[in-house]
C-alpha positions in Angstrom: 96.9 7.2 -40.0 96.1 10.4 -38.0 93.6 10.4 -35.2 90.9 12.1 -37.2 91.1 9.5 -40.0 91.3 6.6 -37.5 88.2 7.9 -35.7 86.2 8.3 -38.9 87.4 5.0 -40.4 87.4 2.7 -37.4 85.0 4.5 -35.1 87.6 5.1 -32.3 91.1 6.4 -31.7 93.4 6.5 -28.6 95.7 9.4 -27.8 98.2 9.1 -24.9 99.6 11.8 -22.6 97.1 14.5 -22.7 96.9 15.1 -18.9 99.8 14.7 -16.5 99.6 12.7 -13.3 99.4 16.0 -11.4 96.5 17.3 -13.6 94.6 14.0 -13.1 95.2 14.2 -9.3 93.8 17.8 -9.3 90.7 16.8 -11.3 90.0 13.8 -9.0 90.5 15.9 -5.9 88.0 18.5 -7.2 85.5 15.7 -7.9 85.9 14.2 -4.5 85.2 17.5 -2.9 81.9 18.0 -4.7 78.6 17.7 -3.0 77.5 14.2 -3.8 74.0 14.4 -2.4 72.5 15.8 -5.6 70.0 13.8 -7.7 72.4 13.6 -10.6 74.9 11.6 -8.4 74.3 7.9 -8.6 75.9 5.6 -6.1 75.8 1.8 -5.9 78.3 -0.8 -4.8 79.3 -1.3 -8.5 79.2 2.2 -9.8 79.5 5.9 -8.9 78.3 8.2 -11.6 77.6 11.9 -12.0 75.3 12.9 -14.8 75.5 16.4 -16.3 79.0 16.3 -14.8 80.3 19.7 -16.1 77.2 21.5 -14.8 77.3 19.7 -11.4 81.0 20.1 -10.9 81.8 23.3 -12.8 85.1 23.7 -11.0 86.5 20.9 -13.3 85.8 22.8 -16.5 89.1 24.7 -16.7 91.0 21.7 -15.4 89.7 19.6 -18.2 89.7 22.0 -21.2 93.4 22.7 -21.2 95.2 24.0 -24.3 96.3 20.5 -25.0 92.7 19.1 -25.0 91.4 22.0 -27.0 94.1 21.4 -29.6 92.9 17.8 -29.9 89.3 18.9 -30.3 90.3 21.4 -33.1 92.4 18.8 -35.0 89.9 16.0 -34.8 86.6 17.8 -35.0 87.1 21.4 -36.0 86.5 24.8 -34.4 82.7 24.9 -34.1 81.9 21.9 -31.8 80.3 22.3 -28.4 79.6 20.0 -25.4 76.2 18.3 -25.5 76.6 15.7 -22.7 79.0 14.9 -19.8 79.2 12.0 -17.4 81.7 10.9 -14.8 82.0 7.2 -14.2 83.8 5.5 -11.3 83.9 1.8 -11.6 85.3 0.7 -8.2 87.9 -2.0 -7.5 85.3 -4.6 -6.5 82.8 -3.8 -9.3 81.0 -6.6 -11.1 79.4 -4.1 -13.4 79.3 -5.6 -16.9 77.9 -3.8 -20.0 77.1 -5.8 -23.1 77.6 -4.7 -26.6 75.5 -1.6 -27.5 75.6 1.7 -29.4 74.9 5.1 -27.7 71.7 5.9 -29.4 70.2 8.8 -27.3 70.9 12.5 -26.8 70.0 14.6 -23.7 67.4 17.3 -24.3 65.6 19.9 -22.2 62.1 18.4 -22.6 59.9 15.9 -24.3 58.2 17.2 -27.5 56.6 15.1 -30.3 58.7 15.4 -33.4 59.0 13.3 -36.6 62.0 10.9 -36.5 62.7 11.6 -32.8 61.9 8.7 -30.4 61.6 6.6 -28.4 61.9 8.9 -25.3 63.1 8.1 -21.8 63.5 10.0 -18.5 66.2 9.1 -15.9 66.8 11.2 -12.8 64.8 14.0 -14.4 66.9 13.9 -17.5 65.0 13.6 -20.8 66.7 11.5 -23.5 65.6 10.7 -27.0 66.8 8.7 -30.0 67.3 11.3 -32.8 67.7 10.9 -36.5 70.8 8.9 -37.4 72.6 11.8 -39.1 72.6 13.6 -35.8 74.2 10.6 -34.0 76.8 10.3 -36.8 77.8 13.9 -36.1 78.6 13.4 -32.4 82.1 12.6 -31.2 82.8 11.3 -27.7 86.0 12.0 -25.8 86.6 9.7 -22.8 89.3 11.0 -20.5 90.9 8.2 -18.5 91.9 9.0 -14.9 93.3 5.6 -14.3 95.3 3.0 -16.3 92.7 0.9 -18.0 93.0 -2.5 -19.7 91.1 -5.7 -20.2 91.4 -6.5 -16.5 89.5 -3.4 -15.2 86.8 -2.8 -17.7 88.5 -1.2 -20.7 86.0 -0.8 -23.5 85.9 -3.4 -26.2 84.8 -2.3 -29.6 83.9 -3.6 -33.0 85.9 -1.6 -35.5 84.0 0.3 -38.3 80.7 -0.8 -36.8 79.6 2.9 -36.8 79.5 2.8 -40.6 76.6 0.4 -40.5 74.3 3.0 -38.8 71.9 1.3 -36.4 73.5 -2.1 -35.8 71.6 -4.4 -33.4 74.0 -6.3 -31.1 72.1 -9.5 -31.5 72.8 -9.4 -35.2 76.6 -9.1 -34.9 78.2 -11.7 -37.2 81.5 -12.7 -35.4 82.6 -14.6 -38.5 83.3 -11.3 -40.2 83.6 -8.8 -37.3 86.6 -8.4 -34.9 86.8 -7.2 -31.4 89.5 -4.9 -30.0 90.2 -4.0 -26.4 91.0 -0.3 -26.0 93.6 -0.1 -23.3 94.3 3.5 -22.3 96.9 4.9 -19.9 96.1 7.4 -17.1 95.8 10.8 -18.7 95.1 9.5 -22.1 92.0 9.8 -24.3 89.7 7.5 -26.2 87.8 9.1 -29.0 84.8 7.3 -30.2 81.7 7.7 -32.5 78.5 6.9 -30.6 77.4 4.4 -33.2 80.5 2.2 -32.6 79.5 -1.0 -31.0 81.2 -1.2 -27.6 81.0 -3.2 -24.3 82.8 -3.3 -21.0 83.8 -6.3 -18.9 83.8 -6.8 -15.2 86.9 -5.7 -13.1 89.2 -8.6 -12.2 92.4 -6.9 -11.0 90.8 -4.9 -8.2 91.9 -1.6 -9.8 89.7 1.5 -10.3 88.5 2.7 -13.7 87.5 6.4 -13.5 86.5 8.1 -16.8 85.1 11.4 -17.8 82.8 11.0 -20.8 82.1 14.1 -22.9 80.1 14.3 -26.1 80.4 17.0 -28.7 78.3 18.1 -31.7 78.2 21.1 -34.1 74.5 20.5 -35.1 71.6 22.5 -33.8 68.4 20.7 -32.8 65.0 21.5 -34.2 63.7 24.8 -32.8 61.3 22.9 -30.4 64.2 21.3 -28.5 67.4 22.4 -26.8 70.5 20.3 -25.8 70.2 19.7 -22.1 73.9 20.3 -21.4 75.1 22.6 -24.2 78.3 24.4 -23.3 80.2 26.4 -25.8 84.0 26.1 -25.8 84.8 29.6 -27.2 
């Protein structure tokens, strides 16, 4: 099964060896040199995160969108996808940050505007987010670039295969008699592709190793004229 078919059928796929160790080192150095005093930078003992990552650390764009990554995007999604959200996560060695099963049900937009089938709305760190119609969520593909080896001991994602095919799937209704759980171990420099409606969770770190990930979401759908994607970046 190729990665596109695996993504569409199971809701996720893993691709190794997209970035070399040197490329990862350069990306991390660039992130570490960024001004971390901005409002989109979140720091706690359990998590360091940068929202609107590609806008806040634009020096990383050409380092991330290599010919190799662009080739993956073309093969898996097609030629007309653009960035709609980007986040950098650093789950430190001592992190007890646990995330229970959920779907990614919101998109980032430029403002709040009452529209049919859009809602509820939230605002975090001046970023407006909204749950859009399901067909818009189904269109999105997430690429998670792993900057560290990640397995079940340092917070690798666990997923419920094919759960994205059930549209909105409330975690409290998961029937573990029929569902399975898979841990998505990814090597440094590899990718995890995922559909936002795939149920996923993350465990606490137990091996005192970092888990740093760049999370980028892509779509090829335009929003209603009243709204704009908050982080839209065209790749061409």
